[in-house]
TORKOL-4160 file (C-alpha; in steps of 0.2 Angstrom, whole numbers, padded with zeros to 4 digits, m for minus):
182
<pt num="1" X="m0042" Y="0111" Z="0091"/>
<pt num="2" X="m0056" Y="0099" Z="0084"/>
<pt num="3" X="m0052" Y="0082" Z="0074"/>
<pt num="4" X="m0056" Y="0092" Z="0057"/>
<pt num="5" X="m0044" Y="0107" Z="0064"/>
<pt num="6" X="m0031" Y="0094" Z="0069"/>
<pt num="7" X="m0031" Y="0083" Z="0054"/>
<pt num="8" X="m0030" Y="0098" Z="0044"/>
<pt num="9" X="m0015" Y="0103" Z="0054"/>
<pt num="10" X="m0008" Y="0087" Z="0052"/>
<pt num="11" X="m0011" Y="0087" Z="0030"/>
<pt num="12" X="m0003" Y="0100" Z="0028"/>
<pt num="13" X="0009" Y="0096" Z="0037"/>
<pt num="14" X="0011" Y="0079" Z="0027"/>
<pt num="15" X="0007" Y="0089" Z="0010"/>
<pt num="16" X="0022" Y="0102" Z="0013"/>
<pt num="17" X="0035" Y="0088" Z="0015"/>
<pt num="18" X="0029" Y="0080" Z="m0002"/>
<pt num="19" X="0027" Y="0097" Z="m0011"/>
<pt num="20" X="0046" Y="0100" Z="m0007"/>
<pt num="21" X="0053" Y="0083" Z="m0011"/>
<pt num="22" X="0042" Y="0089" Z="m0029"/>
<pt num="23" X="0052" Y="0101" Z="m0029"/>
<pt num="24" X="0068" Y="0094" Z="m0026"/>
<pt num="25" X="0066" Y="0074" Z="m0034"/>
<pt num="26" X="0051" Y="0078" Z="m0045"/>
<pt num="27" X="0038" Y="0063" Z="m0050"/>
<pt num="28" X="0054" Y="0050" Z="m0050"/>
<pt num="29" X="0042" Y="0041" Z="m0038"/>
<pt num="30" X="0032" Y="0040" Z="m0052"/>
<pt num="31" X="0046" Y="0023" Z="m0057"/>
<pt num="32" X="0037" Y="0013" Z="m0041"/>
<pt num="33" X="0025" Y="m0001" Z="m0043"/>
<pt num="34" X="0012" Y="m0002" Z="m0030"/>
<pt num="35" X="0022" Y="m0016" Z="m0020"/>
<pt num="36" X="0039" Y="m0004" Z="m0020"/>
<pt num="37" X="0028" Y="0009" Z="m0011"/>
<pt num="38" X="0021" Y="m0005" Z="0002"/>
<pt num="39" X="0038" Y="m0010" Z="0004"/>
<pt num="40" X="0042" Y="0008" Z="0006"/>
<pt num="41" X="0029" Y="0011" Z="0020"/>
<pt num="42" X="0032" Y="m0004" Z="0029"/>
<pt num="43" X="0051" Y="m0001" Z="0030"/>
<pt num="44" X="0043" Y="0016" Z="0041"/>
<pt num="45" X="0033" Y="0006" Z="0052"/>
<pt num="46" X="0045" Y="m0004" Z="0055"/>
<pt num="47" X="0058" Y="0004" Z="0061"/>
<pt num="48" X="0044" Y="0017" Z="0072"/>
<pt num="49" X="0039" Y="m0003" Z="0079"/>
<pt num="50" X="0055" Y="m0005" Z="0084"/>
<pt num="51" X="0062" Y="0009" Z="0090"/>
<pt num="52" X="0046" Y="0010" Z="0101"/>
<pt num="53" X="0050" Y="m0008" Z="0106"/>
<pt num="54" X="0068" Y="m0003" Z="0109"/>
<pt num="55" X="0066" Y="0013" Z="0117"/>
<pt num="56" X="0083" Y="0022" Z="0109"/>
<pt num="57" X="0084" Y="0026" Z="0088"/>
<pt num="58" X="0102" Y="0030" Z="0081"/>
<pt num="59" X="0097" Y="0036" Z="0063"/>
<pt num="60" X="0091" Y="0054" Z="0068"/>
<pt num="61" X="0075" Y="0053" Z="0059"/>
<pt num="62" X="0059" Y="0058" Z="0070"/>
<pt num="63" X="0046" Y="0048" Z="0071"/>
<pt num="64" X="0035" Y="0059" Z="0065"/>
<pt num="65" X="0046" Y="0060" Z="0048"/>
<pt num="66" X="0041" Y="0041" Z="0049"/>
<pt num="67" X="0023" Y="0043" Z="0050"/>
<pt num="68" X="0024" Y="0060" Z="0038"/>
<pt num="69" X="0030" Y="0049" Z="0026"/>
<pt num="70" X="0022" Y="0036" Z="0028"/>
<pt num="71" X="0006" Y="0045" Z="0022"/>
<pt num="72" X="0013" Y="0052" Z="0006"/>
<pt num="73" X="0018" Y="0036" Z="0002"/>
<pt num="74" X="0003" Y="0028" Z="0004"/>
<pt num="75" X="m0004" Y="0044" Z="m0006"/>
<pt num="76" X="0010" Y="0040" Z="m0020"/>
<pt num="77" X="0002" Y="0021" Z="m0018"/>
<pt num="78" X="m0017" Y="0024" Z="m0020"/>
<pt num="79" X="m0007" Y="0037" Z="m0037"/>
<pt num="80" X="0000" Y="0024" Z="m0044"/>
<pt num="81" X="m0015" Y="0012" Z="m0042"/>
<pt num="82" X="m0027" Y="0026" Z="m0050"/>
<pt num="83" X="m0012" Y="0030" Z="m0064"/>
<pt num="84" X="m0002" Y="0015" Z="m0066"/>
<pt num="85" X="0015" Y="0014" Z="m0063"/>
<pt num="86" X="0026" Y="0022" Z="m0076"/>
<pt num="87" X="0043" Y="0026" Z="m0077"/>
<pt num="88" X="0041" Y="0039" Z="m0091"/>
<pt num="89" X="0027" Y="0046" Z="m0086"/>
<pt num="90" X="0034" Y="0064" Z="m0079"/>
<pt num="91" X="0020" Y="0072" Z="m0069"/>
<pt num="92" X="0020" Y="0090" Z="m0063"/>
<pt num="93" X="0020" Y="0100" Z="m0048"/>
<pt num="94" X="0001" Y="0105" Z="m0049"/>
<pt num="95" X="m0007" Y="0088" Z="m0058"/>
<pt num="96" X="0005" Y="0080" Z="m0042"/>
<pt num="97" X="m0005" Y="0091" Z="m0028"/>
<pt num="98" X="m0023" Y="0089" Z="m0035"/>
<pt num="99" X="m0020" Y="0070" Z="m0035"/>
<pt num="100" X="m0014" Y="0074" Z="m0019"/>
<pt num="101" X="m0026" Y="0081" Z="m0013"/>
<pt num="102" X="m0040" Y="0070" Z="m0019"/>
<pt num="103" X="m0031" Y="0056" Z="m0012"/>
<pt num="104" X="m0031" Y="0063" Z="0005"/>
<pt num="105" X="m0046" Y="0071" Z="0007"/>
<pt num="106" X="m0054" Y="0052" Z="0001"/>
<pt num="107" X="m0046" Y="0046" Z="0016"/>
<pt num="108" X="m0050" Y="0059" Z="0028"/>
<pt num="109" X="m0067" Y="0059" Z="0023"/>
<pt num="110" X="m0065" Y="0040" Z="0026"/>
<pt num="111" X="m0061" Y="0046" Z="0043"/>
<pt num="112" X="m0076" Y="0059" Z="0047"/>
<pt num="113" X="m0086" Y="0041" Z="0044"/>
<pt num="114" X="m0078" Y="0029" Z="0054"/>
<pt num="115" X="m0076" Y="0044" Z="0069"/>
<pt num="116" X="m0096" Y="0046" Z="0071"/>
<pt num="117" X="m0097" Y="0027" Z="0070"/>
<pt num="118" X="m0084" Y="0024" Z="0082"/>
<pt num="119" X="m0083" Y="0039" Z="0090"/>
<pt num="120" X="m0067" Y="0045" Z="0092"/>
<pt num="121" X="m0060" Y="0030" Z="0099"/>
<pt num="122" X="m0043" Y="0034" Z="0091"/>
<pt num="123" X="m0040" Y="0045" Z="0106"/>
<pt num="124" X="m0039" Y="0033" Z="0117"/>
<pt num="125" X="m0027" Y="0022" Z="0107"/>
<pt num="126" X="m0008" Y="0021" Z="0109"/>
<pt num="127" X="0003" Y="0026" Z="0096"/>
<pt num="128" X="0011" Y="0010" Z="0096"/>
<pt num="129" X="m0008" Y="0003" Z="0093"/>
<pt num="130" X="m0009" Y="0013" Z="0079"/>
<pt num="131" X="0007" Y="0006" Z="0072"/>
<pt num="132" X="0005" Y="m0013" Z="0075"/>
<pt num="133" X="m0012" Y="m0008" Z="0066"/>
<pt num="134" X="m0001" Y="m0001" Z="0050"/>
<pt num="135" X="0011" Y="m0016" Z="0050"/>
<pt num="136" X="m0006" Y="m0027" Z="0049"/>
<pt num="137" X="m0014" Y="m0016" Z="0034"/>
<pt num="138" X="0004" Y="m0019" Z="0025"/>
<pt num="139" X="0004" Y="m0037" Z="0029"/>
<pt num="140" X="m0013" Y="m0038" Z="0020"/>
<pt num="141" X="m0012" Y="m0025" Z="0006"/>
<pt num="142" X="0008" Y="m0037" Z="0004"/>
<pt num="143" X="m0004" Y="m0051" Z="0005"/>
<pt num="144" X="m0017" Y="m0046" Z="m0011"/>
<pt num="145" X="m0003" Y="m0042" Z="m0019"/>
<pt num="146" X="0002" Y="m0057" Z="m0018"/>
<pt num="147" X="m0012" Y="m0063" Z="m0023"/>
<pt num="148" X="m0013" Y="m0054" Z="m0038"/>
<pt num="149" X="m0027" Y="m0042" Z="m0032"/>
<pt num="150" X="m0038" Y="m0054" Z="m0029"/>
<pt num="151" X="m0053" Y="m0056" Z="m0014"/>
<pt num="152" X="m0065" Y="m0066" Z="m0010"/>
<pt num="153" X="m0073" Y="m0054" Z="0004"/>
<pt num="154" X="m0059" Y="m0041" Z="0011"/>
<pt num="155" X="m0057" Y="m0022" Z="0005"/>
<pt num="156" X="m0045" Y="m0022" Z="m0008"/>
<pt num="157" X="m0030" Y="m0011" Z="m0006"/>
<pt num="158" X="m0036" Y="0008" Z="m0007"/>
<pt num="159" X="m0046" Y="0004" Z="0008"/>
<pt num="160" X="m0031" Y="m0002" Z="0018"/>
<pt num="161" X="m0020" Y="0015" Z="0008"/>
<pt num="162" X="m0032" Y="0024" Z="0016"/>
<pt num="163" X="m0033" Y="0019" Z="0035"/>
<pt num="164" X="m0014" Y="0019" Z="0035"/>
<pt num="165" X="m0017" Y="0038" Z="0030"/>
<pt num="166" X="m0026" Y="0039" Z="0042"/>
<pt num="167" X="m0021" Y="0027" Z="0057"/>
<pt num="168" X="m0004" Y="0041" Z="0054"/>
<pt num="169" X="m0013" Y="0057" Z="0053"/>
<pt num="170" X="m0019" Y="0051" Z="0073"/>
<pt num="171" X="0000" Y="0047" Z="0077"/>
<pt num="172" X="0003" Y="0066" Z="0070"/>
<pt num="173" X="m0010" Y="0074" Z="0081"/>
<pt num="174" X="m0005" Y="0061" Z="0098"/>
<pt num="175" X="0013" Y="0067" Z="0096"/>
<pt num="176" X="0009" Y="0087" Z="0093"/>
<pt num="177" X="m0004" Y="0084" Z="0107"/>
<pt num="178" X="0012" Y="0080" Z="0117"/>
<pt num="179" X="0024" Y="0090" Z="0113"/>
<pt num="180" X="0009" Y="0102" Z="0120"/>
<pt num="181" X="0006" Y="0096" Z="0134"/>
<pt num="182" X="0026" Y="0097" Z="0141"/>
């Protein structure tokens, strides 16, 4: 498979989980402020790093599931930044999915542009590097949030969330490749 096909497969995996959770919980996540979503992503990424460093895990949640969670929470954060958090604004499943697709494909477009310039350098990186970069991007977002969104020369949280989505999708592709190689 080429990068586009692999990205589409990883996106489909994430979107499937998002859709199922929308059926289970509706859009209860709309109550979360972007800062809370940032913290949820941090928890997932920090768990992945902890497992990578310890070499074992005690909770029965696959690393793949954690990366899927990171993708979906990042998309939710982008939606919240666009719409604002509102505990009373229920999103209908179709509307939520349309917003999901809008943001996931904006991130994919960014990946395609960067992938062109960087010549698929991500393929030679380790999953643990993706984890570290995701954590760094989260710390950047937290700093921007703590500064009330003000930056001097840096990208805003949207660009960082998009990068987090792409590094997580890279990880999902690498995990799938490792499983296929077994």
